[in-house]
N, CA, C and O atoms as a CHARMM CRD file, in Angstrom:
* protein
*
  380
    1    1 MET  N    102.36900-173.12500 -77.23800 PROA 1      0.00000
    2    1 MET  CA   101.21500-173.80700 -76.69100 PROA 1      0.00000
    3    1 MET  C    101.62400-174.72000 -75.53200 PROA 1      0.00000
    4    1 MET  O    100.92800-174.78900 -74.51900 PROA 1      0.00000
    5    2 GLY  N    102.75700-175.42100 -75.68400 PROA 2      0.00000
    6    2 GLY  CA   103.22300-176.32400 -74.64100 PROA 2      0.00000
    7    2 GLY  C    103.58700-175.58300 -73.37000 PROA 2      0.00000
    8    2 GLY  O    103.36800-176.08600 -72.26800 PROA 2      0.00000
    9    3 CYS  N    104.14600-174.38500 -73.51700 PROA 3      0.00000
   10    3 CYS  CA   104.53700-173.58900 -72.35500 PROA 3      0.00000
   11    3 CYS  C    103.30000-173.15700 -71.56300 PROA 3      0.00000
   12    3 CYS  O    103.31100-173.17800 -70.33300 PROA 3      0.00000
   13    4 CYS  N    102.23900-172.76500 -72.26700 PROA 4      0.00000
   14    4 CYS  CA   100.99600-172.35300 -71.59600 PROA 4      0.00000
   15    4 CYS  C    100.38400-173.52000 -70.82900 PROA 4      0.00000
   16    4 CYS  O     99.88000-173.33900 -69.72100 PROA 4      0.00000
   17    5 MET  N    100.42400-174.70100 -71.40700 PROA 5      0.00000
   18    5 MET  CA    99.86800-175.87600 -70.73200 PROA 5      0.00000
   19    5 MET  C    100.67600-176.21500 -69.48300 PROA 5      0.00000
   20    5 MET  O    100.10900-176.60800 -68.46300 PROA 5      0.00000
   21    6 ASP  N    102.00100-176.06300 -69.56000 PROA 6      0.00000
   22    6 ASP  CA   102.84000-176.31500 -68.39300 PROA 6      0.00000
   23    6 ASP  C    102.51600-175.33800 -67.27400 PROA 6      0.00000
   24    6 ASP  O    102.45000-175.72400 -66.10700 PROA 6      0.00000
   25    7 ILE  N    102.31500-174.08500 -67.62400 PROA 7      0.00000
   26    7 ILE  CA   101.99200-173.07100 -66.62100 PROA 7      0.00000
   27    7 ILE  C    100.63000-173.37100 -65.99400 PROA 7      0.00000
   28    7 ILE  O    100.47300-173.27300 -64.77700 PROA 7      0.00000
   29    8 LEU  N     99.65200-173.73300 -66.81500 PROA 8      0.00000
   30    8 LEU  CA    98.32500-174.05600 -66.28900 PROA 8      0.00000
   31    8 LEU  C     98.36400-175.29700 -65.39900 PROA 8      0.00000
   32    8 LEU  O     97.69000-175.34400 -64.37000 PROA 8      0.00000
   33    9 ASP  N     99.14000-176.28800 -65.78700 PROA 9      0.00000
   34    9 ASP  CA    99.27900-177.48700 -64.95400 PROA 9      0.00000
   35    9 ASP  C     99.92100-177.14800 -63.61300 PROA 9      0.00000
   36    9 ASP  O     99.50700-177.66300 -62.57400 PROA 9      0.00000
   37   10 THR  N    100.92600-176.28900 -63.63800 PROA 10     0.00000
   38   10 THR  CA   101.59500-175.87800 -62.40200 PROA 10     0.00000
   39   10 THR  C    100.62900-175.13300 -61.49000 PROA 10     0.00000
   40   10 THR  O    100.60200-175.37400 -60.28400 PROA 10     0.00000
   41   11 ILE  N     99.84100-174.23400 -62.05600 PROA 11     0.00000
   42   11 ILE  CA    98.86500-173.48300 -61.26100 PROA 11     0.00000
   43   11 ILE  C     97.82500-174.43200 -60.66900 PROA 11     0.00000
   44   11 ILE  O     97.43800-174.28900 -59.50900 PROA 11     0.00000
   45   12 ARG  N     97.37800-175.38900 -61.45800 PROA 12     0.00000
   46   12 ARG  CA    96.38300-176.34900 -60.97900 PROA 12     0.00000
   47   12 ARG  C     96.94100-177.19800 -59.84000 PROA 12     0.00000
   48   12 ARG  O     96.24700-177.44500 -58.85400 PROA 12     0.00000
   49   13 VAL  N     98.17900-177.64100 -59.97000 PROA 13     0.00000
   50   13 VAL  CA    98.80100-178.44800 -58.91800 PROA 13     0.00000
   51   13 VAL  C     98.95000-177.63000 -57.64300 PROA 13     0.00000
   52   13 VAL  O     98.64900-178.12100 -56.55500 PROA 13     0.00000
   53   14 LEU  N     99.40800-176.39700 -57.76300 PROA 14     0.00000
   54   14 LEU  CA    99.56000-175.54000 -56.58300 PROA 14     0.00000
   55   14 LEU  C     98.21000-175.26300 -55.92100 PROA 14     0.00000
   56   14 LEU  O     98.11200-175.22800 -54.69400 PROA 14     0.00000
   57   15 PHE  N     97.18300-175.06800 -56.72600 PROA 15     0.00000
   58   15 PHE  CA    95.84200-174.82100 -56.19900 PROA 15     0.00000
   59   15 PHE  C     95.35800-176.00300 -55.36100 PROA 15     0.00000
   60   15 PHE  O     94.85600-175.82200 -54.25100 PROA 15     0.00000
   61   16 PHE  N     95.51300-177.21300 -55.89900 PROA 16     0.00000
   62   16 PHE  CA    95.06300-178.39000 -55.16200 PROA 16     0.00000
   63   16 PHE  C     95.94900-178.67900 -53.95800 PROA 16     0.00000
   64   16 PHE  O     95.47200-179.22000 -52.96100 PROA 16     0.00000
   65   17 MET  N     97.23000-178.32700 -54.03300 PROA 17     0.00000
   66   17 MET  CA    98.10800-178.49900 -52.87700 PROA 17     0.00000
   67   17 MET  C     97.67600-177.58600 -51.73700 PROA 17     0.00000
   68   17 MET  O     97.77600-177.96300 -50.56900 PROA 17     0.00000
   69   18 CYS  N     97.19900-176.39600 -52.06100 PROA 18     0.00000
   70   18 CYS  CA    96.73400-175.46600 -51.03000 PROA 18     0.00000
   71   18 CYS  C     95.40400-175.91800 -50.42300 PROA 18     0.00000
   72   18 CYS  O     95.16200-175.70100 -49.23500 PROA 18     0.00000
   73   19 LEU  N     94.55100-176.53900 -51.21800 PROA 19     0.00000
   74   19 LEU  CA    93.23900-176.96000 -50.72600 PROA 19     0.00000
   75   19 LEU  C     93.26000-178.31400 -50.01900 PROA 19     0.00000
   76   19 LEU  O     92.36800-178.60100 -49.22100 PROA 19     0.00000
   77   20 ASP  N     94.24600-179.13700 -50.29200 PROA 20     0.00000
   78   20 ASP  CA    94.29300-180.49000 -49.74700 PROA 20     0.00000
   79   20 ASP  C     94.21600-180.53800 -48.21800 PROA 20     0.00000
   80   20 ASP  O     93.47100-181.36400 -47.69000 PROA 20     0.00000
   81   21 PRO  N     94.95100-179.69100 -47.47800 PROA 21     0.00000
   82   21 PRO  CA    94.82900-179.75800 -46.00900 PROA 21     0.00000
   83   21 PRO  C     93.40800-179.50500 -45.50800 PROA 21     0.00000
   84   21 PRO  O     92.99600-180.08600 -44.50400 PROA 21     0.00000
   85   22 PHE  N     92.66400-178.65600 -46.18800 PROA 22     0.00000
   86   22 PHE  CA    91.29200-178.38300 -45.76700 PROA 22     0.00000
   87   22 PHE  C     90.38800-179.59000 -46.01800 PROA 22     0.00000
   88   22 PHE  O     89.51100-179.89000 -45.20800 PROA 22     0.00000
   89   23 PHE  N     90.60100-180.28000 -47.13900 PROA 23     0.00000
   90   23 PHE  CA    89.83500-181.49400 -47.40400 PROA 23     0.00000
   91   23 PHE  C     90.15100-182.56500 -46.36800 PROA 23     0.00000
   92   23 PHE  O     89.24900-183.24700 -45.88200 PROA 23     0.00000
   93   24 ARG  N     91.42000-182.71400 -46.03100 PROA 24     0.00000
   94   24 ARG  CA    91.81400-183.71300 -45.03600 PROA 24     0.00000
   95   24 ARG  C     91.24600-183.37800 -43.66100 PROA 24     0.00000
   96   24 ARG  O     90.80400-184.27000 -42.93700 PROA 24     0.00000
   97   25 LEU  N     91.25700-182.10900 -43.30100 PROA 25     0.00000
   98   25 LEU  CA    90.69600-181.68500 -42.02100 PROA 25     0.00000
   99   25 LEU  C     89.19800-181.98100 -41.97700 PROA 25     0.00000
  100   25 LEU  O     88.67400-182.42900 -40.95700 PROA 25     0.00000
  101   26 GLY  N     88.52500-181.72900 -43.08100 PROA 26     0.00000
  102   26 GLY  CA    87.09700-182.02500 -43.14400 PROA 26     0.00000
  103   26 GLY  C     86.81000-183.50600 -42.98700 PROA 26     0.00000
  104   26 GLY  O     85.83500-183.88000 -42.33600 PROA 26     0.00000
  105   27 ARG  N     87.64700-184.35800 -43.57600 PROA 27     0.00000
  106   27 ARG  CA    87.46300-185.80500 -43.43900 PROA 27     0.00000
  107   27 ARG  C     87.74000-186.27100 -42.01600 PROA 27     0.00000
  108   27 ARG  O     87.12700-187.22800 -41.54400 PROA 27     0.00000
  109   28 CYS  N     88.66800-185.59400 -41.32500 PROA 28     0.00000
  110   28 CYS  CA    88.94300-185.95800 -39.92900 PROA 28     0.00000
  111   28 CYS  C     87.78800-185.56000 -39.02000 PROA 28     0.00000
  112   28 CYS  O     87.46000-186.27600 -38.07400 PROA 28     0.00000
  113   29 MET  N     87.17700-184.42600 -39.30600 PROA 29     0.00000
  114   29 MET  CA    86.09100-183.93500 -38.45900 PROA 29     0.00000
  115   29 MET  C     84.77600-184.66100 -38.73800 PROA 29     0.00000
  116   29 MET  O     83.96400-184.83000 -37.82900 PROA 29     0.00000
  117   30 CYS  N     84.55900-185.08300 -39.95400 PROA 30     0.00000
  118   30 CYS  CA    83.32800-185.78800 -40.34700 PROA 30     0.00000
  119   30 CYS  C     83.69000-187.07100 -41.08300 PROA 30     0.00000
  120   30 CYS  O     83.54800-187.13500 -42.30500 PROA 30     0.00000
  121   31 PRO  N     84.15800-188.10300 -40.36200 PROA 31     0.00000
  122   31 PRO  CA    84.55100-189.33800 -41.05100 PROA 31     0.00000
  123   31 PRO  C     83.33400-190.09700 -41.57400 PROA 31     0.00000
  124   31 PRO  O     82.20700-189.89100 -41.12400 PROA 31     0.00000
  125   32 LYS  N     83.59300-190.97200 -42.53200 PROA 32     0.00000
  126   32 LYS  CA    82.53100-191.82800 -43.05700 PROA 32     0.00000
  127   32 LYS  C     82.13000-192.83400 -41.98300 PROA 32     0.00000
  128   32 LYS  O     82.98500-193.30400 -41.23200 PROA 32     0.00000
  129   33 PRO  N     80.85000-193.17100 -41.89800 PROA 33     0.00000
  130   33 PRO  CA    80.44100-194.17400 -40.91000 PROA 33     0.00000
  131   33 PRO  C     80.99800-195.54700 -41.27400 PROA 33     0.00000
  132   33 PRO  O     81.12100-195.89100 -42.45000 PROA 33     0.00000
  133   34 LYS  N     81.33100-196.32300 -40.24600 PROA 34     0.00000
  134   34 LYS  CA    81.87200-197.65700 -40.47600 PROA 34     0.00000
  135   34 LYS  C     80.75400-198.60500 -40.87900 PROA 34     0.00000
  136   34 LYS  O     79.63600-198.52100 -40.37300 PROA 34     0.00000
  137   35 LYS  N     81.07400-199.50300 -41.79400 PROA 35     0.00000
  138   35 LYS  CA    80.09900-200.46800 -42.28900 PROA 35     0.00000
  139   35 LYS  C     79.99600-201.63600 -41.31600 PROA 35     0.00000
  140   35 LYS  O     81.00800-202.13800 -40.82700 PROA 35     0.00000
  141   36 SER  N     78.79300-202.05600 -41.04600 PROA 36     0.00000
  142   36 SER  CA    78.57200-203.23100 -40.21200 PROA 36     0.00000
  143   36 SER  C     78.73400-204.49200 -41.06500 PROA 36     0.00000
  144   36 SER  O     78.21900-204.56900 -42.18000 PROA 36     0.00000
  145   37 ILE  N     79.45900-205.47800 -40.52300 PROA 37     0.00000
  146   37 ILE  CA    79.61800-206.74000 -41.24600 PROA 37     0.00000
  147   37 ILE  C     78.79900-207.85000 -40.60100 PROA 37     0.00000
  148   37 ILE  O     78.99100-209.02800 -40.90300 PROA 37     0.00000
  149   38 LYS  N     77.89000-207.47200 -39.71600 PROA 38     0.00000
  150   38 LYS  CA    77.03500-208.47200 -39.07100 PROA 38     0.00000
  151   38 LYS  C     76.15400-209.12800 -40.13000 PROA 38     0.00000
  152   38 LYS  O     75.46100-208.44300 -40.88200 PROA 38     0.00000
  153   39 GLY  N     76.18400-210.45300 -40.18400 PROA 39     0.00000
  154   39 GLY  CA    75.40300-211.19600 -41.15900 PROA 39     0.00000
  155   39 GLY  C     76.08900-211.36800 -42.50900 PROA 39     0.00000
  156   39 GLY  O     75.57700-212.09500 -43.36000 PROA 39     0.00000
  157   40 GLU  N     77.22400-210.72600 -42.72900 PROA 40     0.00000
  158   40 GLU  CA    77.97500-210.87800 -43.97800 PROA 40     0.00000
  159   40 GLU  C     78.79900-212.16500 -43.91900 PROA 40     0.00000
  160   40 GLU  O     79.00700-212.72300 -42.84100 PROA 40     0.00000
  161   41 ILE  N     79.26100-212.62800 -45.06200 PROA 41     0.00000
  162   41 ILE  CA    80.14400-213.79400 -45.13100 PROA 41     0.00000
  163   41 ILE  C     81.57300-213.29700 -45.30300 PROA 41     0.00000
  164   41 ILE  O     81.86700-212.53600 -46.22500 PROA 41     0.00000
  165   42 VAL  N     82.46300-213.73300 -44.40500 PROA 42     0.00000
  166   42 VAL  CA    83.85800-213.30000 -44.43000 PROA 42     0.00000
  167   42 VAL  C     84.74600-214.52000 -44.62000 PROA 42     0.00000
  168   42 VAL  O     84.70800-215.44700 -43.81100 PROA 42     0.00000
  169   43 LEU  N     85.54600-214.52800 -45.68400 PROA 43     0.00000
  170   43 LEU  CA    86.51500-215.59700 -45.94000 PROA 43     0.00000
  171   43 LEU  C     87.86700-215.13900 -45.42100 PROA 43     0.00000
  172   43 LEU  O     88.36300-214.07900 -45.80400 PROA 43     0.00000
  173   44 LEU  N     88.46000-215.94300 -44.54700 PROA 44     0.00000
  174   44 LEU  CA    89.74700-215.59400 -43.95900 PROA 44     0.00000
  175   44 LEU  C     90.71200-216.75100 -44.17900 PROA 44     0.00000
  176   44 LEU  O     90.46600-217.86600 -43.71900 PROA 44     0.00000
  177   45 THR  N     91.80300-216.48600 -44.87700 PROA 45     0.00000
  178   45 THR  CA    92.79900-217.52600 -45.13300 PROA 45     0.00000
  179   45 THR  C     93.87600-217.47800 -44.05900 PROA 45     0.00000
  180   45 THR  O     94.18100-216.41300 -43.52300 PROA 45     0.00000
  181   46 GLY  N     94.44200-218.62300 -43.75000 PROA 46     0.00000
  182   46 GLY  CA    95.50700-218.70100 -42.75700 PROA 46     0.00000
  183   46 GLY  C     95.00600-218.48700 -41.34500 PROA 46     0.00000
  184   46 GLY  O     95.71900-217.91800 -40.51800 PROA 46     0.00000
  185   47 ALA  N     93.79100-218.93200 -41.05000 PROA 47     0.00000
  186   47 ALA  CA    93.18100-218.66700 -39.74900 PROA 47     0.00000
  187   47 ALA  C     93.56300-219.69200 -38.69000 PROA 47     0.00000
  188   47 ALA  O     93.05800-219.62800 -37.56900 PROA 47     0.00000
  189   48 GLY  N     94.43400-220.63000 -39.01600 PROA 48     0.00000
  190   48 GLY  CA    94.79200-221.67900 -38.07000 PROA 48     0.00000
  191   48 GLY  C     95.69600-221.22700 -36.95000 PROA 48     0.00000
  192   48 GLY  O     95.63400-221.77300 -35.84900 PROA 48     0.00000
  193   49 HSD  N     96.53500-220.24300 -37.20500 PROA 49     0.00000
  194   49 HSD  CA    97.47600-219.80200 -36.18300 PROA 49     0.00000
  195   49 HSD  C     98.01500-218.41800 -36.53700 PROA 49     0.00000
  196   49 HSD  O     97.82300-217.93100 -37.65100 PROA 49     0.00000
  197   50 GLY  N     98.67500-217.80800 -35.59500 PROA 50     0.00000
  198   50 GLY  CA    99.34500-216.53000 -35.83300 PROA 50     0.00000
  199   50 GLY  C     98.39200-215.37300 -36.06500 PROA 50     0.00000
  200   50 GLY  O     97.35400-215.25500 -35.41400 PROA 50     0.00000
  201   51 LEU  N     98.76600-214.52800 -37.00500 PROA 51     0.00000
  202   51 LEU  CA    98.00500-213.32000 -37.29800 PROA 51     0.00000
  203   51 LEU  C     96.60000-213.63400 -37.79500 PROA 51     0.00000
  204   51 LEU  O     95.64800-212.94200 -37.43400 PROA 51     0.00000
  205   52 GLY  N     96.46000-214.66600 -38.61800 PROA 52     0.00000
  206   52 GLY  CA    95.13800-215.04100 -39.11600 PROA 52     0.00000
  207   52 GLY  C     94.18600-215.42900 -37.99400 PROA 52     0.00000
  208   52 GLY  O     92.99600-215.11600 -38.04500 PROA 52     0.00000
  209   53 LYS  N     94.70900-216.10800 -36.98700 PROA 53     0.00000
  210   53 LYS  CA    93.88100-216.49900 -35.84300 PROA 53     0.00000
  211   53 LYS  C     93.42700-215.26800 -35.06700 PROA 53     0.00000
  212   53 LYS  O     92.27400-215.18900 -34.64300 PROA 53     0.00000
  213   54 GLU  N     94.32300-214.31700 -34.88000 PROA 54     0.00000
  214   54 GLU  CA    93.97100-213.09700 -34.15200 PROA 54     0.00000
  215   54 GLU  C     92.94200-212.26700 -34.91000 PROA 54     0.00000
  216   54 GLU  O     92.02400-211.70800 -34.31000 PROA 54     0.00000
  217   55 VAL  N     93.09600-212.18800 -36.22600 PROA 55     0.00000
  218   55 VAL  CA    92.11300-211.46100 -37.04000 PROA 55     0.00000
  219   55 VAL  C     90.76100-212.15400 -36.95400 PROA 55     0.00000
  220   55 VAL  O     89.72700-211.49100 -36.87600 PROA 55     0.00000
  221   56 ALA  N     90.76200-213.47800 -36.96800 PROA 56     0.00000
  222   56 ALA  CA    89.51200-214.23100 -36.85600 PROA 56     0.00000
  223   56 ALA  C     88.84100-213.97300 -35.50900 PROA 56     0.00000
  224   56 ALA  O     87.61700-213.86800 -35.43600 PROA 56     0.00000
  225   57 CYS  N     89.63300-213.87100 -34.44600 PROA 57     0.00000
  226   57 CYS  CA    89.06500-213.57000 -33.12400 PROA 57     0.00000
  227   57 CYS  C     88.37900-212.21200 -33.12800 PROA 57     0.00000
  228   57 CYS  O     87.27700-212.06600 -32.59900 PROA 57     0.00000
  229   58 ARG  N     89.02900-211.22000 -33.72400 PROA 58     0.00000
  230   58 ARG  CA    88.43800-209.87300 -33.78900 PROA 58     0.00000
  231   58 ARG  C     87.18000-209.86500 -34.65100 PROA 58     0.00000
  232   58 ARG  O     86.17800-209.25000 -34.28600 PROA 58     0.00000
  233   59 LEU  N     87.23300-210.54000 -35.78300 PROA 59     0.00000
  234   59 LEU  CA    86.06900-210.57200 -36.66900 PROA 59     0.00000
  235   59 LEU  C     84.90000-211.31700 -36.03000 PROA 59     0.00000
  236   59 LEU  O     83.74400-210.95600 -36.25100 PROA 59     0.00000
  237   60 ALA  N     85.18600-212.34700 -35.24500 PROA 60     0.00000
  238   60 ALA  CA    84.12300-213.13700 -34.62400 PROA 60     0.00000
  239   60 ALA  C     83.27400-212.28400 -33.69300 PROA 60     0.00000
  240   60 ALA  O     82.08300-212.54500 -33.52400 PROA 60     0.00000
  241   61 GLU  N     83.87300-211.27300 -33.09300 PROA 61     0.00000
  242   61 GLU  CA    83.13300-210.39000 -32.19100 PROA 61     0.00000
  243   61 GLU  C     82.14500-209.50200 -32.94000 PROA 61     0.00000
  244   61 GLU  O     81.19300-209.00000 -32.34100 PROA 61     0.00000
  245   62 LEU  N     82.35600-209.29800 -34.24700 PROA 62     0.00000
  246   62 LEU  CA    81.49900-208.41200 -35.03400 PROA 62     0.00000
  247   62 LEU  C     80.29100-209.12800 -35.62500 PROA 62     0.00000
  248   62 LEU  O     79.40600-208.47600 -36.17900 PROA 62     0.00000
  249   63 GLY  N     80.23400-210.44600 -35.52200 PROA 63     0.00000
  250   63 GLY  CA    79.04500-211.20100 -35.89400 PROA 63     0.00000
  251   63 GLY  C     78.85800-211.61500 -37.34000 PROA 63     0.00000
  252   63 GLY  O     77.71600-211.83500 -37.74200 PROA 63     0.00000
  253   64 PRO  N     79.91100-211.73800 -38.15800 PROA 64     0.00000
  254   64 PRO  CA    79.68600-212.24300 -39.51400 PROA 64     0.00000
  255   64 PRO  C     79.72000-213.77100 -39.54100 PROA 64     0.00000
  256   64 PRO  O     80.06700-214.41000 -38.54800 PROA 64     0.00000
  257   65 THR  N     79.35800-214.34600 -40.68400 PROA 65     0.00000
  258   65 THR  CA    79.56900-215.77100 -40.90500 PROA 65     0.00000
  259   65 THR  C     81.02300-215.93400 -41.32900 PROA 65     0.00000
  260   65 THR  O     81.43500-215.41000 -42.36400 PROA 65     0.00000
  261   66 LEU  N     81.78900-216.65200 -40.53900 PROA 66     0.00000
  262   66 LEU  CA    83.21700-216.80900 -40.81700 PROA 66     0.00000
  263   66 LEU  C     83.47000-218.08200 -41.61300 PROA 66     0.00000
  264   66 LEU  O     82.96600-219.15000 -41.26600 PROA 66     0.00000
  265   67 VAL  N     84.24200-217.96600 -42.66800 PROA 67     0.00000
  266   67 VAL  CA    84.74800-219.11800 -43.40600 PROA 67     0.00000
  267   67 VAL  C     86.25100-219.10000 -43.18500 PROA 67     0.00000
  268   67 VAL  O     86.96600-218.28700 -43.77200 PROA 67     0.00000
  269   68 LEU  N     86.72600-220.00100 -42.33300 PROA 68     0.00000
  270   68 LEU  CA    88.14500-220.04600 -41.98000 PROA 68     0.00000
  271   68 LEU  C     88.83500-221.07400 -42.86000 PROA 68     0.00000
  272   68 LEU  O     88.38400-222.21400 -42.97100 PROA 68     0.00000
  273   69 TRP  N     89.91900-220.66700 -43.47800 PROA 69     0.00000
  274   69 TRP  CA    90.62100-221.51400 -44.43800 PROA 69     0.00000
  275   69 TRP  C     92.07000-221.61000 -43.99500 PROA 69     0.00000
  276   69 TRP  O     92.75600-220.59800 -43.85500 PROA 69     0.00000
  277   70 ASP  N     92.53100-222.84000 -43.77500 PROA 70     0.00000
  278   70 ASP  CA    93.91100-223.02400 -43.34600 PROA 70     0.00000
  279   70 ASP  C     94.45000-224.31600 -43.92000 PROA 70     0.00000
  280   70 ASP  O     93.69900-225.26600 -44.13800 PROA 70     0.00000
  281   71 ILE  N     95.74500-224.35500 -44.16600 PROA 71     0.00000
  282   71 ILE  CA    96.36600-225.53400 -44.74600 PROA 71     0.00000
  283   71 ILE  C     96.62400-226.60800 -43.68300 PROA 71     0.00000
  284   71 ILE  O     96.69700-227.79400 -44.00500 PROA 71     0.00000
  285   72 ASN  N     96.76000-226.19900 -42.42800 PROA 72     0.00000
  286   72 ASN  CA    97.01200-227.15600 -41.35300 PROA 72     0.00000
  287   72 ASN  C     95.71000-227.80600 -40.91100 PROA 72     0.00000
  288   72 ASN  O     94.70000-227.12400 -40.73500 PROA 72     0.00000
  289   73 GLN  N     95.73100-229.12000 -40.73100 PROA 73     0.00000
  290   73 GLN  CA    94.52700-229.82500 -40.29400 PROA 73     0.00000
  291   73 GLN  C     94.26200-229.62500 -38.81300 PROA 73     0.00000
  292   73 GLN  O     93.16700-229.92700 -38.33900 PROA 73     0.00000
  293   74 SER  N     95.23700-229.12500 -38.07400 PROA 74     0.00000
  294   74 SER  CA    95.03100-228.90000 -36.64300 PROA 74     0.00000
  295   74 SER  C     94.08200-227.74000 -36.38300 PROA 74     0.00000
  296   74 SER  O     93.73500-227.47300 -35.23200 PROA 74     0.00000
  297   75 GLY  N     93.66800-227.06100 -37.41300 PROA 75     0.00000
  298   75 GLY  CA    92.77700-225.92300 -37.25300 PROA 75     0.00000
  299   75 GLY  C     91.33900-226.28400 -36.96200 PROA 75     0.00000
  300   75 GLY  O     90.52700-225.38900 -36.72700 PROA 75     0.00000
  301   76 GLU  N     90.98400-227.57700 -36.96900 PROA 76     0.00000
  302   76 GLU  CA    89.59800-227.96900 -36.71400 PROA 76     0.00000
  303   76 GLU  C     89.14400-227.52400 -35.32800 PROA 76     0.00000
  304   76 GLU  O     87.99800-227.10900 -35.15600 PROA 76     0.00000
  305   77 ALA  N     90.02700-227.60500 -34.34800 PROA 77     0.00000
  306   77 ALA  CA    89.67400-227.16900 -32.99400 PROA 77     0.00000
  307   77 ALA  C     89.40300-225.66900 -32.95700 PROA 77     0.00000
  308   77 ALA  O     88.57100-225.20600 -32.17600 PROA 77     0.00000
  309   78 ILE  N     90.08800-224.92400 -33.78300 PROA 78     0.00000
  310   78 ILE  CA    89.87800-223.47600 -33.83500 PROA 78     0.00000
  311   78 ILE  C     88.48400-223.16400 -34.34500 PROA 78     0.00000
  312   78 ILE  O     87.82600-222.25600 -33.83800 PROA 78     0.00000
  313   79 GLY  N     88.03000-223.90500 -35.34100 PROA 79     0.00000
  314   79 GLY  CA    86.68100-223.69100 -35.86800 PROA 79     0.00000
  315   79 GLY  C     85.61300-223.90500 -34.81200 PROA 79     0.00000
  316   79 GLY  O     84.65200-223.13900 -34.73200 PROA 79     0.00000
  317   80 TRP  N     85.77700-224.94200 -34.00000 PROA 80     0.00000
  318   80 TRP  CA    84.79500-225.17800 -32.94100 PROA 80     0.00000
  319   80 TRP  C     84.85600-224.07600 -31.89900 PROA 80     0.00000
  320   80 TRP  O     83.82600-223.71300 -31.33000 PROA 80     0.00000
  321   81 HSD  N     86.02400-223.54300 -31.64000 PROA 81     0.00000
  322   81 HSD  CA    86.15400-222.43100 -30.68900 PROA 81     0.00000
  323   81 HSD  C     85.32300-221.24200 -31.15700 PROA 81     0.00000
  324   81 HSD  O     84.61200-220.63100 -30.35900 PROA 81     0.00000
  325   82 PHE  N     85.40600-220.91000 -32.44100 PROA 82     0.00000
  326   82 PHE  CA    84.66100-219.77200 -32.96400 PROA 82     0.00000
  327   82 PHE  C     83.17400-220.07200 -33.07700 PROA 82     0.00000
  328   82 PHE  O     82.34900-219.17400 -32.91300 PROA 82     0.00000
  329   83 LYS  N     82.82400-221.30900 -33.35200 PROA 83     0.00000
  330   83 LYS  CA    81.40500-221.65600 -33.46400 PROA 83     0.00000
  331   83 LYS  C     80.71100-221.43500 -32.12700 PROA 83     0.00000
  332   83 LYS  O     79.60300-220.90000 -32.08000 PROA 83     0.00000
  333   84 ASN  N     81.34900-221.84100 -31.05500 PROA 84     0.00000
  334   84 ASN  CA    80.76100-221.65600 -29.73000 PROA 84     0.00000
  335   84 ASN  C     80.76700-220.18500 -29.32200 PROA 84     0.00000
  336   84 ASN  O     79.90900-219.75300 -28.55300 PROA 84     0.00000
  337   85 LYS  N     81.71200-219.42700 -29.82200 PROA 85     0.00000
  338   85 LYS  CA    81.85700-218.03500 -29.41400 PROA 85     0.00000
  339   85 LYS  C     80.97600-217.09700 -30.22200 PROA 85     0.00000
  340   85 LYS  O     80.35500-216.20000 -29.65300 PROA 85     0.00000
  341   86 ALA  N     80.90500-217.28300 -31.53500 PROA 86     0.00000
  342   86 ALA  CA    80.30700-216.25600 -32.37800 PROA 86     0.00000
  343   86 ALA  C     79.14500-216.71900 -33.23100 PROA 86     0.00000
  344   86 ALA  O     78.61700-215.92100 -34.00500 PROA 86     0.00000
  345   87 GLY  N     78.72900-217.94000 -33.13300 PROA 87     0.00000
  346   87 GLY  CA    77.62400-218.38200 -33.97800 PROA 87     0.00000
  347   87 GLY  C     78.12000-219.25800 -35.10800 PROA 87     0.00000
  348   87 GLY  O     78.87100-220.20500 -34.87600 PROA 87     0.00000
  349   88 VAL  N     77.71100-218.95400 -36.32800 PROA 88     0.00000
  350   88 VAL  CA    77.99400-219.80400 -37.47900 PROA 88     0.00000
  351   88 VAL  C     79.45500-219.66800 -37.88700 PROA 88     0.00000
  352   88 VAL  O     79.99600-218.56600 -37.97400 PROA 88     0.00000
  353   89 CYS  N     80.08000-220.81700 -38.13500 PROA 89     0.00000
  354   89 CYS  CA    81.47600-220.82000 -38.56900 PROA 89     0.00000
  355   89 CYS  C     81.70100-222.03200 -39.46500 PROA 89     0.00000
  356   89 CYS  O     81.26600-223.13800 -39.14200 PROA 89     0.00000
  357   90 VAL  N     82.37000-221.82700 -40.57300 PROA 90     0.00000
  358   90 VAL  CA    82.70100-222.92200 -41.48400 PROA 90     0.00000
  359   90 VAL  C     84.21500-222.99800 -41.56200 PROA 90     0.00000
  360   90 VAL  O     84.87800-221.98000 -41.75700 PROA 90     0.00000
  361   91 LEU  N     84.76500-224.18700 -41.41300 PROA 91     0.00000
  362   91 LEU  CA    86.21200-224.35700 -41.49000 PROA 91     0.00000
  363   91 LEU  C     86.53600-225.23900 -42.67800 PROA 91     0.00000
  364   91 LEU  O     86.03800-226.36100 -42.77200 PROA 91     0.00000
  365   92 SER  N     87.35500-224.75300 -43.57800 PROA 92     0.00000
  366   92 SER  CA    87.77100-225.53000 -44.74700 PROA 92     0.00000
  367   92 SER  C     89.26700-225.72800 -44.70000 PROA 92     0.00000
  368   92 SER  O     90.00100-224.89900 -44.16300 PROA 92     0.00000
  369   93 LYS  N     89.71400-226.83400 -45.26700 PROA 93     0.00000
  370   93 LYS  CA    91.14400-227.10200 -45.35400 PROA 93     0.00000
  371   93 LYS  C     91.57000-227.02200 -46.80500 PROA 93     0.00000
  372   93 LYS  O     90.89800-227.54800 -47.69200 PROA 93     0.00000
  373   94 ALA  N     92.67600-226.37000 -47.03800 PROA 94     0.00000
  374   94 ALA  CA    93.21600-226.31100 -48.39900 PROA 94     0.00000
  375   94 ALA  C     93.77300-227.67500 -48.76200 PROA 94     0.00000
  376   94 ALA  O     94.29500-228.38800 -47.90500 PROA 94     0.00000
  377   95 THR  N     93.66200-228.03500 -50.02700 PROA 95     0.00000
  378   95 THR  CA    94.18800-229.33500 -50.45600 PROA 95     0.00000
  379   95 THR  C     95.38700-229.14300 -51.34800 PROA 95     0.00000
  380   95 THR  O     95.97300-230.12000 -51.81300 PROA 95     0.00000
């Protein structure tokens, strides 16, 4: 019985391995539509500098409500930058 199950499992794996490229090709030709985040609330940690700041800049262009969270208090100026650029922005400091 165990040998038959092993053979069936092997056949099933080979079958899906053969079909996988076609599924991937179909996903490339007909991708899922991207979700709009306009009007959504986005919490971003580490937005005071570096990579977090750059991600916040990109997200600000898409129009969500940004909640920027950073441990550095110097990030207050960054919050005002985004408020003037993208609309509503909340800046919180970690304690």
